[in-house]
C-alpha positions as CSV (number, residue, x, y, z in Angstrom):
1,X,-32.9,18.1,13.7
2,X,-30.9,20.1,11.1
3,X,-32.4,23.3,12.6
4,X,-31.3,22.2,16.1
5,X,-27.7,21.5,14.9
6,X,-27.6,24.8,13.1
7,X,-28.8,26.6,16.2
8,X,-26.1,24.9,18.3
9,X,-23.5,25.9,15.7
10,X,-24.7,29.5,15.7
11,X,-24.3,29.6,19.4
12,X,-20.7,28.3,19.2
13,X,-19.9,30.8,16.5
14,X,-21.7,33.7,18.3
15,X,-24.4,34.1,15.7
16,X,-22.5,33.0,12.6
17,X,-24.1,30.2,10.5
18,X,-21.5,27.6,9.5
19,X,-20.3,28.1,6.0
20,X,-21.1,24.6,4.9
21,X,-24.8,25.3,5.6
22,X,-24.6,28.1,3.0
23,X,-23.1,25.6,0.6
24,X,-25.8,23.0,1.2
25,X,-28.7,25.4,0.9
26,X,-27.3,27.5,-1.9
27,X,-27.3,30.6,0.4
28,X,-23.9,31.6,-0.9
29,X,-22.0,31.0,-4.1
30,X,-20.6,27.6,-4.2
31,X,-17.1,26.9,-5.4
32,X,-16.6,24.4,-8.2
33,X,-16.9,20.7,-7.2
34,X,-13.8,19.3,-5.4
35,X,-12.7,22.7,-4.1
36,X,-14.8,23.1,-0.9
37,X,-12.8,22.6,2.3
38,X,-14.1,22.3,5.9
39,X,-13.2,24.7,8.7
40,X,-12.8,23.4,12.3
41,X,-16.3,24.6,13.1
42,X,-17.6,22.8,10.1
43,X,-15.9,19.6,11.2
44,X,-17.4,20.0,14.7
45,X,-20.8,20.3,13.0
46,X,-20.2,17.0,11.0
47,X,-19.0,15.3,14.2
48,X,-22.2,16.3,15.9
49,X,-24.2,14.8,13.1
50,X,-22.3,11.5,13.3
51,X,-22.9,11.3,17.0
52,X,-26.6,11.9,16.5
53,X,-26.6,9.1,13.9
54,X,-24.9,6.7,16.3
55,X,-27.3,7.6,19.2
56,X,-30.3,7.3,16.9
57,X,-31.9,10.4,18.4
58,X,-35.5,11.0,17.3
59,X,-37.4,8.9,14.8
60,X,-37.1,7.8,11.2
61,X,-37.7,11.4,9.9
62,X,-34.8,12.7,12.0
63,X,-32.6,9.8,10.8
64,X,-33.4,10.5,7.2
65,X,-32.6,14.2,7.6
66,X,-29.2,13.4,9.0
67,X,-28.2,11.1,6.2
68,X,-29.6,13.5,3.6
69,X,-27.4,16.2,5.2
70,X,-24.2,14.1,4.8
71,X,-25.2,12.8,1.4
72,X,-25.7,16.5,0.2
73,X,-22.5,17.7,1.8
74,X,-20.0,15.0,0.8
75,X,-20.1,15.3,-3.0
76,X,-19.3,19.1,-2.7
77,X,-16.1,18.5,-0.8
78,X,-12.5,18.7,-1.9
79,X,-10.3,15.7,-1.5
80,X,-8.9,17.3,1.7
81,X,-12.5,17.8,3.0
82,X,-13.4,14.2,2.3
83,X,-10.3,12.8,4.0
84,X,-11.1,15.1,7.0
85,X,-14.5,13.3,7.3
86,X,-12.8,9.9,7.0
87,X,-10.4,10.9,9.7
88,X,-13.2,11.7,12.1
89,X,-14.8,8.3,11.3
90,X,-11.5,6.4,11.6
91,X,-10.3,8.0,14.8
92,X,-13.4,8.8,16.8
93,X,-16.0,6.2,15.8
94,X,-14.2,2.9,16.1
95,X,-14.9,0.2,18.8
96,X,-14.3,1.4,22.4
97,X,-11.0,-0.1,23.4
98,X,-11.8,-0.5,27.1
99,X,-15.2,-2.1,26.4
100,X,-13.5,-4.6,24.0
101,X,-10.8,-5.5,26.6
102,X,-13.4,-6.0,29.3
103,X,-15.4,-8.2,26.9
104,X,-12.4,-10.3,26.0
105,X,-11.6,-10.8,29.7
106,X,-15.2,-11.7,30.5
107,X,-15.3,-14.3,27.7
108,X,-12.0,-15.8,28.9
109,X,-13.1,-15.9,32.5
110,X,-16.4,-17.6,31.8
111,X,-16.7,-21.4,31.7
112,X,-20.4,-22.1,32.0
113,X,-22.0,-22.6,28.6
114,X,-24.9,-20.2,28.9
115,X,-22.8,-17.4,30.5
116,X,-20.1,-18.0,27.9
117,X,-22.5,-17.6,25.0
118,X,-23.8,-14.4,26.6
119,X,-20.2,-13.2,27.0
120,X,-19.5,-14.1,23.4
121,X,-22.5,-12.0,22.2
122,X,-21.4,-9.1,24.3
123,X,-17.9,-9.3,22.9
124,X,-19.2,-9.4,19.4
125,X,-21.3,-6.3,20.0
126,X,-18.3,-4.5,21.6
127,X,-16.2,-5.3,18.5
128,X,-18.8,-3.8,16.1
129,X,-17.7,-0.3,15.2
130,X,-20.2,2.6,15.7
131,X,-19.4,3.3,12.0
132,X,-21.6,0.4,11.0
133,X,-24.9,1.9,12.1
134,X,-23.8,5.1,10.5
135,X,-23.3,3.4,7.1
136,X,-26.4,1.3,7.4
137,X,-28.6,4.4,7.8
138,X,-27.9,5.4,4.2
139,X,-30.3,2.7,3.2
140,X,-33.0,5.3,4.1
141,X,-32.1,7.2,0.9
142,X,-33.2,6.0,-2.6
143,X,-29.5,6.4,-3.7
144,X,-28.0,5.4,-0.4
145,X,-26.4,2.2,-1.6
146,X,-24.8,3.9,-4.6
147,X,-23.6,6.6,-2.2
148,X,-21.8,4.0,-0.1
149,X,-20.3,2.3,-3.2
150,X,-18.9,5.7,-4.2
151,X,-17.7,6.3,-0.7
152,X,-15.7,3.1,-0.7
153,X,-14.2,4.1,-4.0
154,X,-12.9,7.3,-2.4
155,X,-11.6,5.3,0.6
156,X,-9.6,3.1,-1.8
157,X,-8.3,6.2,-3.6
158,X,-7.1,7.8,-0.3
159,X,-6.0,4.7,1.6
160,X,-2.3,4.7,0.4
161,X,-1.4,8.0,2.0
162,X,-3.9,7.4,4.9
163,X,-3.5,3.8,6.1
164,X,-5.7,4.5,9.1
165,X,-8.6,4.2,6.6
166,X,-8.1,0.5,6.3
167,X,-10.6,-0.3,9.0
168,X,-13.3,1.8,7.2
169,X,-12.5,-0.1,4.0
170,X,-12.8,-3.5,5.7
171,X,-16.2,-2.5,7.2
172,X,-17.6,-1.1,3.9
173,X,-16.3,-4.2,2.0
174,X,-18.0,-6.6,4.4
175,X,-21.2,-4.5,4.2
176,X,-21.2,-4.3,0.4
177,X,-20.3,-7.9,0.0
178,X,-23.4,-8.9,1.9
179,X,-25.6,-6.5,0.0
180,X,-24.2,-7.5,-3.4
181,X,-24.4,-11.2,-2.8
182,X,-25.1,-13.0,-6.1
183,X,-28.6,-13.9,-4.8
184,X,-29.4,-10.2,-4.6
185,X,-28.4,-9.3,-8.2
186,X,-30.5,-9.3,-11.4
187,X,-29.1,-10.5,-14.7
188,X,-30.5,-8.3,-17.6
189,X,-29.7,-8.2,-21.3
190,X,-28.8,-4.8,-22.6
191,X,-30.0,-4.2,-26.2
192,X,-30.2,-1.3,-28.7
193,X,-33.8,-0.8,-27.4
194,X,-32.6,-0.3,-23.8
195,X,-33.0,3.3,-22.4
196,X,-30.6,5.8,-23.8
197,X,-29.2,6.7,-20.4
198,X,-28.2,3.1,-20.0
199,X,-26.6,2.9,-23.4
200,X,-24.6,6.1,-22.6
201,X,-23.3,4.4,-19.5
202,X,-22.1,1.4,-21.5
203,X,-20.1,3.9,-23.6
204,X,-18.7,5.5,-20.5
205,X,-17.9,2.4,-18.6
206,X,-16.4,0.2,-21.3
207,X,-12.9,-0.4,-20.0
208,X,-11.5,-3.0,-22.5
209,X,-12.2,-1.8,-26.1
210,X,-13.3,1.8,-26.4
211,X,-16.7,2.3,-27.9
212,X,-15.9,5.0,-30.5
213,X,-19.4,6.0,-31.7
214,X,-23.1,5.2,-31.6
215,X,-22.6,3.1,-34.7
216,X,-19.9,1.1,-32.9
217,X,-22.3,0.6,-30.0
218,X,-25.1,-0.4,-32.3
219,X,-22.8,-3.0,-34.0
220,X,-22.0,-4.5,-30.6
221,X,-25.7,-4.8,-29.8
222,X,-26.7,-6.3,-33.2
223,X,-28.6,-9.5,-33.6
224,X,-25.4,-11.7,-33.6
225,X,-24.1,-9.9,-30.5
226,X,-25.2,-10.0,-26.8
227,X,-24.6,-7.8,-23.8
228,X,-25.5,-8.8,-20.3
229,X,-25.1,-7.0,-17.0
230,X,-25.7,-7.5,-13.3
231,X,-27.9,-4.9,-11.6
232,X,-28.7,-4.4,-7.9
233,X,-32.4,-3.6,-7.0
234,X,-31.2,-0.5,-5.2
235,X,-29.2,0.7,-8.2
236,X,-31.6,-0.3,-11.0
237,X,-30.0,2.0,-13.7
238,X,-26.4,1.3,-12.8
239,X,-24.8,-1.8,-14.4
240,X,-22.4,-3.3,-11.9
241,X,-20.5,-5.4,-14.4
242,X,-21.3,-6.2,-18.0
243,X,-20.0,-8.6,-20.6
244,X,-20.1,-8.3,-24.4
245,X,-20.4,-11.5,-26.5
246,X,-20.1,-12.2,-30.2
247,X,-21.9,-15.2,-31.6
248,X,-19.7,-16.6,-34.4
249,X,-18.8,-19.8,-36.3
250,X,-15.3,-20.3,-35.0
251,X,-13.0,-19.2,-32.2
252,X,-12.1,-15.5,-32.9
253,X,-8.4,-14.6,-33.1
254,X,-8.6,-10.9,-33.9
255,X,-10.5,-8.1,-32.1
256,X,-10.5,-5.8,-35.2
257,X,-12.2,-8.4,-37.3
258,X,-14.7,-9.1,-34.4
259,X,-15.6,-5.5,-34.1
260,X,-15.7,-4.6,-37.8
261,X,-18.9,-2.7,-38.4
262,X,-18.9,-3.7,-42.1
263,X,-18.7,-7.4,-41.4
264,X,-21.7,-9.6,-42.4
265,X,-24.2,-10.2,-39.6
266,X,-24.5,-13.9,-38.8
267,X,-27.8,-15.5,-38.0
268,X,-27.3,-16.2,-34.3
269,X,-29.3,-19.4,-34.5
270,X,-26.5,-20.8,-36.6
271,X,-23.6,-19.8,-34.3
272,X,-21.4,-22.5,-32.9
273,X,-19.1,-20.3,-30.7
274,X,-19.8,-17.6,-28.1
275,X,-16.8,-15.2,-27.7
276,X,-16.7,-13.2,-24.5
277,X,-14.5,-10.3,-25.7
278,X,-15.0,-7.6,-23.1
279,X,-15.9,-7.7,-19.4
280,X,-16.0,-4.3,-17.6
281,X,-16.4,-3.6,-13.9
282,X,-18.2,-0.3,-13.6
283,X,-18.1,0.5,-9.8
284,X,-14.7,1.1,-8.3
285,X,-16.2,0.8,-4.8
286,X,-17.1,-2.9,-5.4
287,X,-13.4,-3.9,-5.9
288,X,-12.9,-7.3,-4.5
289,X,-16.6,-8.2,-4.4
290,X,-16.9,-11.4,-6.4
291,X,-19.5,-11.1,-9.0
292,X,-17.6,-11.4,-12.3
293,X,-17.3,-15.2,-12.3
294,X,-20.9,-15.6,-11.5
295,X,-21.8,-13.3,-14.5
296,X,-20.0,-15.6,-16.9
297,X,-21.7,-18.7,-15.5
298,X,-25.1,-17.2,-15.6
299,X,-24.6,-15.9,-19.2
300,X,-23.4,-19.3,-20.4
301,X,-26.5,-20.9,-19.0
302,X,-28.7,-18.3,-20.7
303,X,-27.0,-18.6,-24.0
304,X,-27.3,-22.4,-24.0
305,X,-31.0,-22.0,-23.6
306,X,-31.4,-19.4,-26.3
307,X,-28.9,-21.0,-28.8
308,X,-28.7,-24.8,-28.5
309,X,-26.2,-25.1,-31.4
310,X,-23.5,-23.3,-29.3
311,X,-20.7,-25.8,-28.5
312,X,-17.8,-23.6,-27.6
313,X,-17.5,-20.8,-25.0
314,X,-14.3,-18.8,-25.0
315,X,-12.9,-15.3,-24.5
316,X,-10.7,-13.1,-26.7
317,X,-8.9,-11.4,-23.9
318,X,-6.2,-8.7,-23.5
319,X,-3.1,-9.3,-21.5
320,X,-2.7,-6.0,-19.7
321,X,0.5,-6.6,-17.7
322,X,2.6,-8.3,-20.4
323,X,4.1,-5.1,-21.9
324,X,5.4,-3.9,-18.5
325,X,6.7,-7.4,-17.6
326,X,8.4,-7.7,-21.0
327,X,10.2,-4.3,-20.7
328,X,11.5,-5.3,-17.3
329,X,12.9,-8.7,-18.6
330,X,14.5,-7.0,-21.6
331,X,16.2,-4.5,-19.3
332,X,17.6,-7.3,-17.3
333,X,18.8,-9.1,-20.4
334,X,20.1,-12.7,-19.9
335,X,20.7,-15.6,-22.3
336,X,17.6,-17.5,-21.3
337,X,15.1,-14.8,-22.3
338,X,15.0,-15.6,-26.0
339,X,15.1,-19.3,-27.2
340,X,18.2,-20.2,-29.1
341,X,16.1,-21.5,-32.0
342,X,15.0,-17.9,-32.6
343,X,18.4,-16.2,-32.4
344,X,19.5,-16.4,-36.0
345,X,16.3,-15.0,-37.6
346,X,16.1,-12.3,-35.0
347,X,19.7,-11.2,-35.4
348,X,19.5,-11.3,-39.2
349,X,16.4,-9.0,-39.2
350,X,17.9,-6.7,-36.6
351,X,21.3,-6.7,-38.3
352,X,23.2,-7.1,-35.0
353,X,24.9,-10.1,-33.4
354,X,23.2,-10.0,-29.9
355,X,19.7,-11.3,-29.9
356,X,18.6,-9.1,-27.0
357,X,19.9,-6.0,-28.9
358,X,18.2,-7.3,-32.1
359,X,14.9,-7.6,-30.2
360,X,15.2,-4.1,-28.8
361,X,16.0,-2.7,-32.3
362,X,13.0,-4.4,-33.9
363,X,10.6,-3.5,-31.1
364,X,11.6,0.2,-31.4
365,X,10.1,0.3,-34.9
366,X,6.6,0.0,-36.2
367,X,7.3,-3.7,-36.5
368,X,3.7,-4.7,-36.9
369,X,3.8,-3.0,-40.4
370,X,7.0,-4.7,-41.4
371,X,6.5,-8.3,-42.7
372,X,10.2,-9.2,-42.0
373,X,10.3,-7.8,-38.5
374,X,6.9,-9.3,-37.7
375,X,8.0,-12.8,-38.9
376,X,11.1,-12.6,-36.7
377,X,9.3,-11.4,-33.6
378,X,6.3,-13.7,-33.8
379,X,7.9,-16.9,-32.3
380,X,9.8,-14.8,-29.7
381,X,6.8,-12.9,-28.5
382,X,4.4,-15.8,-28.5
383,X,6.9,-18.0,-26.5
384,X,7.4,-15.1,-24.0
385,X,3.7,-14.7,-23.7
386,X,3.2,-18.3,-23.0
387,X,5.8,-18.1,-20.3
388,X,4.3,-15.0,-18.8
389,X,0.8,-16.4,-18.7
390,X,1.6,-19.9,-17.4
391,X,4.9,-19.7,-15.5
392,X,5.3,-16.3,-14.1
393,X,3.8,-16.4,-10.5
394,X,3.1,-14.2,-7.6
395,X,2.4,-16.2,-4.4
396,X,1.8,-19.4,-6.4
397,X,-0.7,-17.7,-8.7
398,X,-0.2,-16.2,-12.2
399,X,0.9,-12.6,-12.1
400,X,-1.6,-11.6,-14.8
401,X,-4.9,-10.5,-13.3
402,X,-7.0,-11.6,-16.3
403,X,-5.4,-15.0,-16.2
404,X,-6.1,-15.4,-12.5
405,X,-9.8,-14.4,-13.1
406,X,-10.5,-16.9,-15.9
407,X,-8.5,-19.8,-14.4
408,X,-10.2,-19.2,-11.1
409,X,-13.5,-19.7,-12.9
410,X,-12.5,-23.0,-14.5
411,X,-11.2,-21.9,-17.9
412,X,-7.9,-23.0,-19.5
413,X,-5.4,-21.1,-21.6
414,X,-6.4,-22.2,-25.1
415,X,-4.5,-20.2,-27.7
416,X,-2.2,-17.1,-28.1
417,X,-3.2,-15.0,-31.0
418,X,-0.6,-13.0,-33.1
419,X,-1.4,-9.4,-34.2
420,X,-4.8,-9.7,-32.6
421,X,-5.0,-6.1,-31.3
422,X,-2.7,-3.7,-33.0
423,X,-4.3,-0.6,-31.6
424,X,-1.9,1.7,-29.8
425,X,-3.2,0.4,-26.5
426,X,-3.0,-3.2,-27.6
427,X,0.6,-2.8,-28.8
428,X,1.7,-1.0,-25.6
429,X,0.0,-3.4,-23.2
430,X,0.6,-6.8,-24.9
431,X,2.7,-6.3,-28.0
432,X,-0.5,-6.8,-30.1
433,X,-1.2,-10.3,-28.7
434,X,-4.4,-11.6,-27.3
435,X,-5.4,-14.9,-25.7
436,X,-8.4,-17.2,-25.8
437,X,-9.4,-18.7,-22.5
438,X,-11.8,-21.6,-23.2
439,X,-14.6,-22.8,-20.9
440,X,-15.1,-26.5,-21.7
441,X,-18.3,-27.1,-19.8
442,X,-17.3,-30.7,-18.9
443,X,-14.0,-29.5,-17.4
444,X,-14.9,-26.3,-15.6
445,X,-15.5,-27.7,-12.2
446,X,-12.3,-29.9,-12.3
447,X,-10.2,-27.0,-13.6
448,X,-11.5,-24.7,-10.9
449,X,-10.8,-27.2,-8.1
450,X,-7.3,-28.0,-9.5
451,X,-6.4,-24.3,-9.7
452,X,-7.9,-23.5,-6.3
453,X,-6.1,-26.4,-4.5
454,X,-2.8,-26.4,-6.3
455,X,-2.6,-23.2,-8.3
456,X,-1.9,-25.3,-11.4
457,X,-2.4,-23.5,-14.7
458,X,-4.3,-25.6,-17.2
459,X,-3.1,-25.0,-20.8
460,X,-3.9,-26.5,-24.2
461,X,-1.5,-28.6,-26.2
462,X,-0.5,-25.7,-28.4
463,X,0.4,-23.5,-25.5
464,X,2.2,-26.4,-23.9
465,X,4.4,-26.8,-27.0
466,X,5.4,-23.1,-26.7
467,X,6.4,-23.7,-23.1
468,X,8.5,-26.7,-24.0
469,X,10.8,-25.0,-26.6
470,X,14.4,-25.3,-25.4
471,X,15.9,-22.0,-24.1
């Protein structure tokens, strides 16, 4: 089939083989990745391949050759080349408008049950985009599912300047959601004895607390630590999402202590608390596909079997949007931002009369190293954090994405922790604060339903007291 397409292209170009064929076969020097562009004749060639894929010409061997051709071509392309291919798919391989209109009219004009069901089936078929069979054919390749996941990641990257790609995103999302249904995923523990290539991916994919060295990784996989990930059978060496857990005696309040490589190793059989301190999604192309909540539930079930003494399941979580929100509120000013009970101490430490100005002054320093500044800022920042987590809403849901995730899974906001992450990232994102979300097993279902129905944020008594401080 490839040879036939090349022959046709030769004829169109009067004997010249399309340049992309040289790139694919190595017949000419290739440019560095992300620099190859497509000429008009190259795009005609790609368009012909897509038409062959939709028509299903030939047998399985021909189909496999076609998808192999696209799978070899795509990674070599520049961003412009990739958007050119998406443009072809978006503009030329959608549902046929006339067929859809006729299908709608036939459905509306039919009253008899059998004929109406037949019209409904025909309308459903008319609405199915020709892109769907193109995407499904990538299942013929060993890495075809991974190819489509990466393809959607690119669609998401390009969709803002190219809104016409929204239909492609919707179709890929629906397809991947069905393929990555929780029933199709395998839960596996990752340990220090796992293959090196998998351990290297943990280092690369860790998105919450950077893994600084192999010793750091080994510490996170020690006997009093656990790491679990979901895998798909068609992507057996690619963790889709993984969670890191510390087995400890009490609820952790500081990430630096939790990750201290010199800390004494606890016998995990004596642990009473499981702290989920890092959850990392690894595949950008699976954005929106709900697997994170199921991961926590499955891991809790596994830990309860392995360690019966565990009584508490909680997170030690970052608050990634707090820093930006706080900067915006401080720029706006206003008397209600800082509680009156905190004014005197704040102004005394900042040596100014205006509490907002005092706050700005202290925050501009390395306040975390100054005992006086830290003591003045602690009540202010913890109250603001409680307000941010529990009261700041977007469409009746918390503005913070981590909060939405955990509340949606049935947790409650348990405790706000001072100076819990004073890394440069922790200070910038959340003023050094972290939060414990607790999963009380007896309350998870009720909390989940309450949040889903009403959007109500469930908080502990200590967080509730922070929210009740007079402004």
